[in-house]
C-alpha positions as a Markdown table, in Angstrom:
| # | Residue | x | y | z |
|---|---|---|---|---|
| 1 | Met | 0.1 | -7.0 | 6.4 |
| 2 | Cys | 3.6 | -5.6 | 7.3 |
| 3 | Val | 2.9 | -2.5 | 5.3 |
| 4 | Ile | -0.9 | -2.0 | 5.8 |
| 5 | Ala | -1.0 | -2.2 | 9.6 |
| 6 | Pro | 1.7 | 0.4 | 10.3 |
| 7 | Met | 0.1 | 2.7 | 7.6 |
| 8 | Phe | -3.3 | 2.3 | 9.3 |
| 9 | Ile | -1.8 | 2.9 | 12.7 |
| 10 | Ser | -0.1 | 6.1 | 11.4 |
| 11 | Glu | -3.5 | 7.4 | 10.1 |
| 12 | Ile | -5.6 | 6.8 | 13.2 |
| 13 | Ala | -3.2 | 7.1 | 16.1 |
| 14 | Asp | -2.5 | 10.2 | 18.0 |
| 15 | Ile | 0.9 | 11.8 | 17.3 |
| 16 | Ser | 2.1 | 11.3 | 20.9 |
| 17 | Val | 1.7 | 7.4 | 20.7 |
| 18 | Arg | 2.3 | 6.8 | 17.0 |
| 19 | Gly | 5.9 | 5.8 | 17.4 |
| 20 | Ala | 5.2 | 3.4 | 20.3 |
| 21 | Leu | 2.4 | 1.7 | 18.4 |
| 22 | Gly | 4.7 | 1.2 | 15.4 |
| 23 | Ala | 7.4 | -0.3 | 17.7 |
| 24 | Phe | 4.9 | -2.6 | 19.4 |
| 25 | Phe | 3.7 | -3.8 | 16.0 |
| 26 | Gln | 7.3 | -4.8 | 15.1 |
| 27 | Leu | 7.8 | -6.3 | 18.6 |
| 28 | Phe | 4.7 | -8.4 | 18.4 |
| 29 | Leu | 5.5 | -9.5 | 14.9 |
| 30 | Thr | 8.9 | -10.8 | 16.1 |
| 31 | Ile | 7.3 | -12.5 | 19.1 |
| 32 | Gly | 4.8 | -14.2 | 16.8 |
| 33 | Ile | 7.7 | -15.6 | 14.7 |
| 34 | Leu | 9.3 | -16.9 | 17.9 |
| 35 | Ile | 6.1 | -18.6 | 19.1 |
| 36 | Val | 5.8 | -20.3 | 15.7 |
| 37 | Tyr | 9.3 | -21.6 | 16.1 |
| 38 | Leu | 8.6 | -22.8 | 19.6 |
| 39 | Val | 5.3 | -24.5 | 18.8 |
| 40 | Gly | 6.9 | -26.1 | 15.6 |
| 41 | Ala | 9.7 | -27.6 | 17.7 |
| 42 | Phe | 7.1 | -29.6 | 19.8 |
| 43 | Thr | 4.4 | -30.5 | 17.2 |
| 44 | Asp | 4.2 | -32.0 | 13.8 |
| 45 | Tyr | 3.8 | -29.8 | 10.7 |
| 46 | Val | 0.1 | -30.6 | 10.2 |
| 47 | Thr | -0.8 | -29.3 | 13.7 |
| 48 | Leu | 1.5 | -26.3 | 13.2 |
| 49 | Ser | -0.3 | -25.6 | 9.9 |
| 50 | Ile | -3.7 | -25.8 | 11.5 |
| 51 | Val | -2.6 | -23.5 | 14.4 |
| 52 | Cys | -1.1 | -21.0 | 12.0 |
| 53 | Gly | -4.2 | -21.2 | 9.8 |
| 54 | Ile | -6.5 | -20.0 | 12.6 |
| 55 | Val | -4.8 | -16.6 | 12.9 |
| 56 | Pro | -5.6 | -15.5 | 9.3 |
| 57 | Val | -9.2 | -16.6 | 9.7 |
| 58 | Leu | -9.6 | -14.6 | 12.9 |
| 59 | Leu | -8.0 | -11.6 | 11.1 |
| 60 | Ile | -10.5 | -11.8 | 8.3 |
| 61 | Leu | -13.4 | -12.1 | 10.7 |
| 62 | Phe | -12.3 | -9.1 | 12.8 |
| 63 | Met | -11.5 | -7.0 | 9.7 |
| 64 | Phe | -15.3 | -6.3 | 9.4 |
| 65 | Val | -15.3 | -4.4 | 12.7 |
| 66 | Val | -12.2 | -2.2 | 11.9 |
| 67 | Pro | -13.3 | 1.4 | 11.4 |
| 68 | Glu | -12.5 | 3.2 | 8.1 |
| 69 | Ser | -9.4 | 5.4 | 8.3 |
| 70 | Pro | -9.9 | 9.2 | 8.3 |
| 71 | Thr | -8.0 | 9.5 | 5.1 |
| 72 | Tyr | -10.4 | 7.1 | 3.3 |
| 73 | Leu | -13.4 | 9.0 | 4.7 |
| 74 | Leu | -12.0 | 12.3 | 3.6 |
| 75 | Lys | -11.4 | 11.0 | 0.1 |
| 76 | Gln | -15.0 | 9.8 | 0.0 |
| 77 | Val | -16.4 | 13.2 | 1.1 |
| 78 | Ile | -14.2 | 15.0 | -1.5 |
| 79 | Trp | -15.4 | 12.6 | -4.1 |
| 80 | Leu | -19.1 | 13.2 | -3.2 |
| 81 | Gln | -18.6 | 16.9 | -3.2 |
| 82 | Asn | -16.9 | 16.7 | -6.7 |
| 83 | Trp | -19.8 | 14.5 | -7.9 |
| 84 | Val | -22.3 | 17.2 | -6.8 |
| 85 | Tyr | -20.3 | 19.8 | -8.6 |
| 86 | Ile | -20.1 | 17.7 | -11.7 |
| 87 | Lys | -23.9 | 17.2 | -11.6 |
| 88 | Glu | -24.5 | 20.9 | -11.3 |
| 89 | Leu | -22.1 | 21.6 | -14.2 |
| 90 | Ile | -23.9 | 19.1 | -16.4 |
| 91 | Ser | -27.3 | 20.5 | -15.6 |
| 92 | Ser | -26.1 | 24.1 | -16.4 |
| 93 | Ile | -24.6 | 22.9 | -19.7 |
| 94 | Cys | -28.0 | 21.2 | -20.5 |
| 95 | Arg | -29.9 | 24.4 | -19.6 |
| 96 | Ile | -27.6 | 26.4 | -21.9 |
| 97 | Ala | -28.1 | 23.9 | -24.7 |
| 98 | Val | -31.9 | 24.2 | -24.3 |
| 99 | Met | -31.8 | 28.0 | -24.3 |
| 100 | Thr | -29.6 | 28.1 | -27.4 |
| 101 | Gln | -31.9 | 25.7 | -29.2 |
| 102 | Gln | -34.9 | 28.0 | -28.4 |
| 103 | Phe | -33.2 | 30.9 | -30.1 |
| 104 | Leu | -32.4 | 28.9 | -33.2 |
C-alpha cells in the first residue's frame, strides 16, 4: 500500500498538485499510526484488532470504484492495436500460403 498509492497518485494527479498529494499521503499515514497508538492505549487488543480490521475491509470495498490509471489504459490500447496487427499479419501469411499451394 505504501508503494502502490503514491504511484497511482503520480499517474492520475495534475503536475501542480502531485507533490502535495504525496506529502498528504505520508502525513495521513503517520496520523493513522498515531491514532492506532492512542486507541490501543485505552482499549484491549481484541477491540483494537476489530477496529483495525475494519479499515482493510473498507479499502477492498472501495477499490471497485477506483478508476483505472491512464498508464494501464494506454497499455491496453497498445495491446489491442498490436493484436489487430498480429491478426492482419497472420491472415496475410495464410493468404500467401494458399496462393503458393495453388501454383504447386
